[in-house]
C-alpha positions as CSV (number, residue, x, y, z in Angstrom):
1,M,-36.3,-177.7,-150.0
2,K,-32.9,-175.9,-150.3
3,S,-32.9,-172.4,-151.6
4,F,-30.3,-172.9,-154.3
5,D,-29.2,-175.5,-156.9
6,S,-25.9,-177.2,-156.0
7,I,-25.1,-177.8,-159.6
8,A,-25.6,-174.1,-160.3
9,V,-23.1,-173.3,-157.5
10,L,-20.6,-175.7,-159.0
11,L,-21.0,-174.0,-162.4
12,G,-20.4,-170.6,-160.7
13,L,-17.2,-172.0,-159.1
14,L,-16.0,-173.2,-162.5
15,A,-16.8,-169.8,-164.0
16,A,-14.8,-168.2,-161.3
17,F,-11.8,-170.5,-161.8
18,F,-11.6,-170.0,-165.6
19,F,-12.0,-166.2,-165.4
20,G,-9.7,-165.8,-162.4
21,V,-6.7,-167.3,-164.2
22,S,-7.4,-165.0,-167.2
23,T,-6.1,-161.9,-165.4
24,P,-2.4,-162.9,-165.0
25,L,-2.5,-164.6,-168.4
26,S,-3.8,-161.4,-170.0
27,K,-1.2,-159.3,-168.3
28,A,1.5,-161.5,-169.9
29,L,0.0,-160.9,-173.3
30,L,-0.3,-157.1,-173.0
31,S,3.4,-156.8,-173.7
32,D,2.6,-157.7,-177.4
33,L,-1.0,-156.5,-177.8
34,N,-2.8,-153.3,-177.0
35,P,-5.9,-153.5,-174.6
36,F,-8.5,-153.2,-177.5
37,L,-6.8,-155.8,-179.6
38,L,-6.4,-158.2,-176.7
39,A,-10.0,-157.8,-175.6
40,G,-11.2,-158.4,-179.1
41,L,-9.0,-161.6,-179.5
42,L,-10.1,-162.9,-176.1
43,Y,-13.8,-162.6,-177.1
44,L,-13.2,-163.9,-180.6
45,G,-11.5,-166.9,-179.2
46,A,-14.6,-167.5,-177.0
47,G,-17.0,-167.0,-179.9
48,I,-15.1,-169.0,-182.5
49,G,-14.2,-171.9,-180.2
50,L,-17.8,-172.3,-179.0
51,S,-19.2,-172.0,-182.5
52,A,-17.0,-174.8,-183.6
53,Y,-18.0,-176.9,-180.6
54,T,-21.7,-176.3,-181.3
55,L,-21.4,-177.1,-185.0
56,L,-19.4,-180.3,-184.4
57,R,-22.1,-181.5,-182.1
58,G,-24.8,-180.7,-184.7
59,G,-26.3,-177.9,-182.5
60,R,-27.9,-174.7,-183.6
61,L,-25.8,-171.5,-183.3
62,L,-28.9,-169.2,-182.9
63,P,-32.6,-169.6,-182.3
64,P,-35.2,-168.1,-184.7
65,P,-34.7,-164.3,-184.8
66,A,-38.4,-163.6,-183.9
67,T,-37.9,-165.0,-180.4
68,L,-34.9,-162.9,-179.4
69,K,-35.0,-160.1,-176.8
70,Y,-32.8,-157.7,-178.8
71,K,-32.5,-154.9,-176.3
72,Y,-31.0,-157.2,-173.7
73,I,-28.7,-158.8,-176.2
74,V,-27.4,-155.4,-177.4
75,G,-26.9,-154.4,-173.8
76,M,-25.0,-157.7,-173.1
77,I,-22.7,-157.0,-176.0
78,V,-22.0,-153.3,-175.4
79,F,-21.6,-153.5,-171.6
80,G,-20.2,-157.0,-171.3
81,G,-18.2,-157.4,-174.5
82,L,-17.0,-153.9,-175.4
83,L,-16.7,-151.6,-172.4
84,G,-15.9,-154.0,-169.6
85,P,-12.9,-155.9,-171.0
86,V,-11.2,-152.8,-172.4
87,L,-11.5,-150.9,-169.1
88,L,-10.2,-154.0,-167.3
89,L,-7.2,-154.5,-169.6
90,A,-6.3,-150.8,-169.2
91,A,-6.2,-151.3,-165.5
92,I,-4.1,-154.4,-165.7
93,K,-1.6,-152.5,-167.8
94,I,-0.8,-150.1,-164.9
95,A,-1.3,-152.2,-161.8
96,P,-0.2,-155.6,-160.4
97,A,-2.3,-158.4,-161.8
98,A,-2.9,-159.8,-158.3
99,S,-4.4,-156.5,-157.0
100,V,-6.6,-156.1,-160.1
101,S,-7.8,-159.7,-159.6
102,I,-9.1,-158.8,-156.1
103,W,-10.5,-155.4,-157.3
104,L,-12.7,-157.4,-159.7
105,N,-14.7,-158.3,-156.6
106,L,-16.3,-154.8,-156.9
107,E,-18.3,-156.4,-159.7
108,L,-20.4,-158.0,-156.9
109,V,-21.1,-154.6,-155.4
110,A,-22.1,-153.2,-158.8
111,T,-24.3,-156.2,-159.6
112,A,-26.0,-155.9,-156.2
113,I,-26.7,-152.2,-156.5
114,L,-28.1,-152.5,-160.0
115,G,-30.1,-155.6,-159.0
116,H,-31.7,-153.8,-156.1
117,F,-32.7,-150.6,-157.9
118,L,-33.3,-151.8,-161.5
119,F,-33.7,-155.6,-161.8
120,K,-35.7,-156.9,-158.8
121,D,-32.8,-158.9,-157.4
122,H,-33.5,-158.8,-153.7
123,L,-30.9,-158.8,-150.9
124,D,-31.6,-159.1,-147.1
125,K,-29.4,-157.5,-144.4
126,R,-26.9,-160.5,-144.5
127,G,-26.6,-160.0,-148.2
128,W,-25.9,-156.3,-148.0
129,L,-23.3,-156.9,-145.2
130,S,-21.4,-159.3,-147.5
131,V,-21.5,-156.7,-150.3
132,A,-20.1,-154.1,-147.9
133,M,-17.3,-156.4,-146.9
134,S,-16.5,-157.0,-150.5
135,L,-16.4,-153.2,-151.2
136,A,-14.1,-152.7,-148.1
137,A,-11.7,-155.3,-149.5
138,G,-11.5,-153.4,-152.8
139,I,-11.0,-150.0,-151.2
140,L,-8.2,-151.4,-149.0
141,L,-6.3,-152.7,-152.0
142,S,-6.8,-149.4,-154.0
143,Y,-5.6,-147.3,-151.0
144,S,-2.4,-149.4,-150.7
145,G,-1.5,-148.8,-154.4
146,G,-0.9,-145.0,-154.3
147,A,-2.0,-142.7,-157.2
148,A,-1.6,-145.5,-159.8
149,G,-3.7,-147.7,-157.5
150,F,-6.6,-145.1,-157.5
151,T,-6.5,-144.7,-161.3
152,A,-6.5,-148.5,-161.8
153,G,-9.1,-148.9,-159.2
154,L,-11.4,-146.4,-160.9
155,L,-10.9,-148.2,-164.3
156,V,-11.8,-151.5,-162.6
157,A,-14.8,-150.0,-160.9
158,L,-16.1,-148.7,-164.3
159,A,-15.5,-152.2,-165.8
160,C,-17.4,-153.8,-162.9
161,F,-20.4,-151.6,-163.4
162,S,-20.4,-152.4,-167.1
163,W,-20.3,-156.1,-166.2
164,G,-23.0,-155.5,-163.6
165,F,-25.4,-154.5,-166.3
166,D,-24.2,-157.4,-168.5
167,N,-24.8,-159.8,-165.6
168,H,-28.4,-158.8,-165.2
169,F,-29.1,-158.8,-169.0
170,T,-27.7,-162.3,-169.4
171,A,-29.5,-163.6,-166.4
172,I,-32.9,-162.7,-167.8
173,I,-32.4,-163.7,-171.4
174,D,-34.3,-167.0,-171.5
175,D,-34.5,-167.5,-175.3
176,L,-30.8,-168.2,-175.7
177,S,-28.8,-171.0,-174.2
178,P,-25.7,-170.1,-172.3
179,V,-23.5,-171.2,-175.2
180,Q,-25.5,-169.2,-177.7
181,S,-25.3,-166.1,-175.5
182,T,-21.5,-166.5,-175.3
183,I,-21.2,-167.0,-179.1
184,I,-23.2,-163.8,-179.8
185,K,-21.2,-161.8,-177.3
186,G,-17.9,-163.3,-178.4
187,L,-18.3,-162.7,-182.1
188,A,-19.9,-159.3,-182.0
189,A,-17.8,-157.7,-179.3
190,G,-14.7,-159.6,-180.4
191,T,-14.9,-158.4,-184.0
192,T,-15.5,-154.7,-182.9
193,N,-12.6,-154.6,-180.4
194,T,-10.3,-156.4,-182.7
195,L,-10.8,-153.9,-185.6
196,I,-10.3,-151.0,-183.2
197,G,-7.1,-152.7,-181.8
198,L,-5.7,-153.4,-185.3
199,A,-6.3,-149.8,-186.3
200,L,-4.4,-148.6,-183.2
201,A,-1.6,-151.1,-183.6
202,G,-1.1,-150.2,-187.3
203,G,-0.9,-153.8,-188.4
204,M,-1.3,-157.5,-187.6
205,P,0.3,-158.9,-184.4
206,E,2.8,-161.7,-184.4
207,L,1.1,-165.0,-185.0
208,P,2.3,-166.6,-181.7
209,A,0.7,-163.7,-179.7
210,L,-2.5,-163.9,-181.7
211,G,-2.8,-167.7,-181.2
212,K,-2.1,-167.4,-177.5
213,A,-4.8,-164.7,-177.1
214,L,-7.4,-166.8,-179.0
215,L,-6.6,-169.9,-176.9
216,V,-6.9,-167.9,-173.6
217,G,-10.1,-166.4,-174.9
218,F,-11.7,-169.8,-175.6
219,H,-10.6,-171.5,-172.3
220,C,-10.9,-168.6,-169.9
221,Y,-13.6,-166.4,-171.4
222,G,-15.6,-168.9,-173.4
223,L,-16.0,-171.5,-170.7
224,S,-16.2,-168.9,-167.9
225,I,-19.1,-166.9,-169.5
226,T,-21.0,-170.1,-170.5
227,F,-20.7,-171.5,-166.9
228,Y,-21.6,-168.1,-165.4
229,I,-24.8,-167.7,-167.5
230,S,-25.9,-171.2,-166.6
231,A,-25.5,-170.4,-162.9
232,A,-27.1,-166.9,-163.2
233,Q,-30.3,-168.3,-164.8
234,K,-30.7,-170.6,-161.8
235,L,-29.4,-168.4,-158.9
236,G,-29.9,-164.8,-160.1
237,A,-27.2,-162.4,-161.1
238,V,-26.2,-161.2,-157.6
239,R,-25.9,-164.6,-156.0
240,S,-24.0,-166.0,-159.1
241,Q,-21.7,-162.9,-158.9
242,L,-21.1,-163.7,-155.3
243,I,-19.7,-167.1,-156.2
244,F,-18.0,-165.6,-159.2
245,S,-16.3,-163.2,-156.9
246,L,-14.0,-166.0,-155.8
247,A,-12.2,-165.6,-159.2
248,P,-9.7,-163.2,-157.7
249,I,-8.3,-165.9,-155.4
250,F,-7.5,-168.1,-158.5
251,G,-6.0,-165.0,-160.2
252,V,-3.8,-164.1,-157.2
253,I,-2.5,-167.7,-156.9
254,L,-1.5,-167.8,-160.6
255,S,0.0,-164.3,-160.4
256,V,2.2,-165.4,-157.5
257,L,3.2,-168.8,-159.1
258,A,3.5,-167.8,-162.8
259,L,4.4,-164.1,-162.8
260,H,6.4,-164.2,-159.5
261,E,4.5,-161.3,-158.1
262,G,4.8,-160.8,-154.3
263,L,1.9,-161.5,-152.0
264,S,1.4,-158.7,-149.5
265,A,-0.4,-158.6,-146.2
266,V,-3.0,-156.3,-147.6
267,Q,-3.8,-158.8,-150.3
268,L,-4.1,-161.6,-147.7
269,V,-6.4,-159.5,-145.5
270,S,-8.5,-158.5,-148.6
271,G,-8.8,-162.2,-149.6
272,A,-9.9,-163.2,-146.1
273,M,-12.6,-160.5,-146.2
274,L,-13.7,-161.8,-149.6
275,L,-14.1,-165.3,-148.3
276,A,-16.1,-164.1,-145.3
277,S,-18.4,-162.1,-147.6
278,V,-19.0,-165.2,-149.7
279,W,-19.8,-167.3,-146.7
280,L,-22.3,-164.8,-145.4
281,M,-24.4,-164.7,-148.5
282,L,-24.3,-168.4,-149.2
283,A,-25.8,-168.9,-145.7
284,E,-28.8,-166.8,-146.6
285,K,-32.3,-168.5,-146.4
286,H,-35.0,-166.6,-148.3
287,A,-38.6,-167.9,-148.2
288,H,-42.0,-166.2,-148.3
289,A,-45.4,-166.5,-150.0
290,H,-45.0,-165.3,-153.6
291,E,-47.0,-165.3,-156.8
292,H,-46.1,-166.7,-160.2
293,H,-47.9,-165.3,-163.3
294,E,-48.6,-167.5,-166.3
295,M,-45.6,-167.4,-168.7
296,E,-44.0,-169.3,-171.6
297,H,-40.3,-169.5,-172.2
298,T,-37.3,-171.7,-173.1
299,H,-34.4,-172.6,-170.8
300,E,-32.5,-175.5,-169.5
301,H,-34.4,-177.3,-166.7
302,A,-35.2,-180.7,-165.1
303,H,-38.5,-182.0,-163.8
304,G,-39.4,-182.8,-160.3
305,D,-39.2,-179.4,-158.8
306,L,-42.0,-177.0,-157.9
307,H,-42.1,-175.2,-161.3
308,H,-41.6,-177.8,-164.0
309,D,-44.4,-180.4,-163.9
310,H,-45.4,-180.1,-167.6
311,H,-44.5,-183.8,-168.2
312,D,-45.7,-186.9,-166.4
313,G,-43.0,-188.2,-164.0
314,A,-39.7,-186.6,-163.0
315,Q,-37.2,-186.2,-165.8
316,K,-34.1,-185.4,-163.9
317,E,-31.7,-184.9,-166.8
318,P,-31.3,-181.2,-167.8
319,H,-32.9,-180.3,-171.1
320,A,-34.3,-177.3,-172.9
321,H,-37.5,-176.7,-174.8
322,L,-40.4,-174.2,-175.0
323,H,-42.8,-174.8,-172.0
324,R,-45.6,-173.0,-170.2
325,H,-46.0,-172.2,-166.5
326,S,-49.5,-171.8,-165.0
327,A,-50.2,-169.1,-162.4
328,A,-49.5,-170.2,-158.9
329,T,-49.0,-168.9,-155.3
330,H,-46.8,-170.9,-152.9
331,V,-44.0,-170.7,-150.2
332,H,-40.5,-172.2,-150.5
333,P,-36.9,-171.1,-150.2
334,H,-35.7,-169.4,-153.4
335,W,-33.3,-167.1,-155.1
336,P,-34.1,-164.7,-158.0
337,D,-33.8,-167.1,-160.9
338,L,-35.8,-166.9,-164.1
339,H,-39.0,-167.7,-162.2
340,H,-38.5,-165.5,-159.1
341,R,-38.0,-161.9,-160.1
342,H,-40.7,-160.3,-157.9
343,T,-41.0,-157.3,-155.7
344,H,-40.4,-157.5,-151.9
């Protein structure tokens, strides 16, 4: 049995693509919008767009309130929707979008450190080596940018730790679908940041700039966050973040093609180090005897694996409903998904 879900890896790659192209697109919008306002509009675009999509399909925007894990949801909104994007956009304003795109790989480091010490997201030696290579790539870029590079690098690092907390919170929220999580984060964080941004701007932005920001928010943030959460619930926050760390490559490509920014040797070396770190962690094989306690939760799953045998036969199409897991002890390759957050 392989240690990860190939569909989850594909979802992680899609998340990386959509978020990667958001960095140069956001930089172009910062000439008309302040960082708070742009951050708010990006998340509002995600929340409004996915709400409309859900309602048109006859879906439910939110589950019953009694089932929600409020402390994780609040953490997801504050760290992922408020602090992270504002810090990132402040960095984009003073540094080349291509460099900021690669600095965002520090989110992998932040997620790994938080996962090890706080969230039972285990890494072996190979995993920590890949994290170290990712950190080295970020430091190399920051050093090459001078004083402004260090300031922007610090802002991105703070944004990455904010998103590190957000990554772990969203990975362990099993009573919301990925779309529902994105709607909550988008509407709550988007409204707050938009109000702050409007107060700072002293008025409404031009309609073309507002419309562009909402469209970028839906396509780049809404789809990216939804795909990322889907991957994280199956692979764990650190491994999903590893795949997501490929986002800078897409950002650099678009920065060069659309913004006509130069591509330096430092950026090429950093990108190569990033690809090597991704390869290292994806080659990890983690298997040992582990125990599952009895639990009941809701999340998207298919039947036929070692953990979802609550129906007769193998229902391979993904679906979501409340189901119960019996206690079990077994050995198989695994990553820290919703069922494998145990001590090592």
